[in-house]
C-alpha positions in Angstrom: 41.8 45.3 63.3 42.8 44.1 59.7 46.3 42.8 59.0 47.9 44.2 55.9 49.0 41.4 53.3 52.6 40.9 52.8 54.1 41.8 49.4 56.1 39.1 47.4 59.4 40.7 48.5 58.3 40.9 52.3 57.3 37.2 52.2 60.8 36.3 50.6 62.5 38.6 53.3 60.8 36.6 56.1 61.6 33.1 54.5 65.2 33.7 52.9 68.2 33.7 55.1 69.7 37.0 55.6 70.7 38.9 52.3 70.8 35.6 50.3 68.0 36.5 47.8 69.0 37.2 44.2 66.5 37.9 41.5 66.8 35.8 38.4 66.8 37.4 35.1 63.8 37.0 33.1 62.8 37.0 29.4 61.4 40.4 28.1 58.2 40.1 26.2 56.9 42.9 24.2 53.1 43.3 23.4 51.0 45.9 21.4 49.2 48.7 23.0 46.9 47.3 25.8 48.4 43.7 25.6 47.9 40.9 23.4 44.1 41.4 23.0 44.2 45.2 22.9 41.9 45.2 26.0 41.2 48.9 26.3 42.8 50.4 29.5 45.2 47.3 30.2 48.3 49.4 29.8 46.9 51.8 32.3 46.0 49.1 34.8 49.5 47.5 34.5 51.0 51.1 35.2 48.9 51.5 38.3 49.8 48.1 39.6 53.5 48.8 39.0 53.3 52.2 40.7 51.5 50.6 43.7 53.7 47.5 44.0 57.1 48.5 42.9 57.1 45.5 40.6 56.8 45.2 36.8 54.9 41.9 36.9 52.8 39.7 39.3 55.8 37.3 40.2 59.0 37.7 41.7 61.6 34.9 40.9 65.1 34.3 42.5 67.4 32.2 44.4 68.0 32.3 48.1 69.1 30.2 51.0 66.3 28.9 53.2 67.5 27.4 56.6 70.7 27.0 54.8 69.5 25.0 51.8 69.6 27.0 48.5 66.4 27.2 46.5 64.5 28.8 43.6 61.7 31.1 45.1 58.6 32.2 43.0 56.7 34.7 45.1 53.6 36.0 43.6 52.6 39.5 44.2 48.8 39.8 44.9 48.9 43.5 44.5 49.8 43.4 41.1 46.5 42.5 39.3 45.5 40.0 41.9 48.8 38.1 41.4 47.2 37.0 38.0 48.9 34.8 35.7 49.7 36.5 32.1 52.0 35.8 29.3 55.0 37.8 31.1 54.3 35.9 34.5 54.3 32.6 32.6 57.7 33.5 30.9 59.3 34.3 34.2 57.9 31.2 35.9 59.1 29.0 33.0 62.6 30.6 33.2 63.0 30.1 36.7 62.0 26.5 36.7 64.5 25.9 34.0 67.1 27.6 36.3 66.2 25.4 39.0 66.7 22.2 36.8 70.0 23.4 35.4 71.3 24.1 38.9 69.6 21.2 40.7 67.7 23.4 43.0 64.4 22.7 44.9 61.7 25.1 43.9 59.3 26.9 46.5 56.4 28.6 44.8 55.0 31.2 47.3 51.4 31.5 45.9 48.9 34.4 46.1 46.8 34.4 43.1 43.4 34.9 41.6 44.3 32.7 38.6 44.8 33.7 35.1 44.6 37.2 33.7 41.3 38.0 32.0 42.7 41.0 29.9 44.9 38.2 28.1 42.2 35.6 27.5 43.2 32.3 26.1 46.8 33.5 25.9 46.9 33.7 29.7 45.2 30.4 30.0 47.9 28.7 27.8 50.5 29.8 30.5 48.8 27.5 33.0 49.8 24.6 30.8 53.4 25.9 30.5 53.8 26.3 34.1 52.3 22.8 34.8 54.8 21.4 32.2 57.7 23.2 34.0 56.5 21.6 37.3 56.3 18.2 35.8 59.7 18.5 34.1 61.2 19.4 37.5 59.4 16.6 39.2 60.8 14.2 36.6 64.3 15.7 37.4 63.9 14.5 40.8 63.9 17.9 42.4 61.7 18.9 45.3 58.9 21.5 45.0 57.2 22.8 48.1 54.4 25.0 47.4 53.2 27.5 50.2 49.6 28.7 49.5 49.3 32.2 50.8 46.2 34.5 51.4 44.4 34.8 49.1 44.8 32.1 46.7 41.5 31.5 44.8 42.4 30.2 41.4 40.1 31.3 38.5 
């Protein structure tokens, strides 16, 4: 018997105290047809992923209480293009980390990803550095970060 993987929102629902999750606003990035590299079929792949998961991107960011402690949760949706990191994902993560620092909240990444998004090439890889910088700034601010590695998390 194969167990179904939990979606990002199902993981949040299991972790967060009842009805405390509030999604954070995120920046809207516009790209040309088929993304920043005009990768043929990329828009169609994104549309299928959105239809399948109900998400617009591969990460859901928000605040919630976890065992009575308010925190910023960053839940990756593996069903959306393998939970991959693209420009829009990086924008959402960067914004969520900034919110955590501004409100002095711990950050809990719930990671399920295959790594950076190949359809965005080097632009996606640069998001890794942006997210690492946000994590470093959050650490320098003295805020806890507790990463939960979910299945699958392969990196790439």
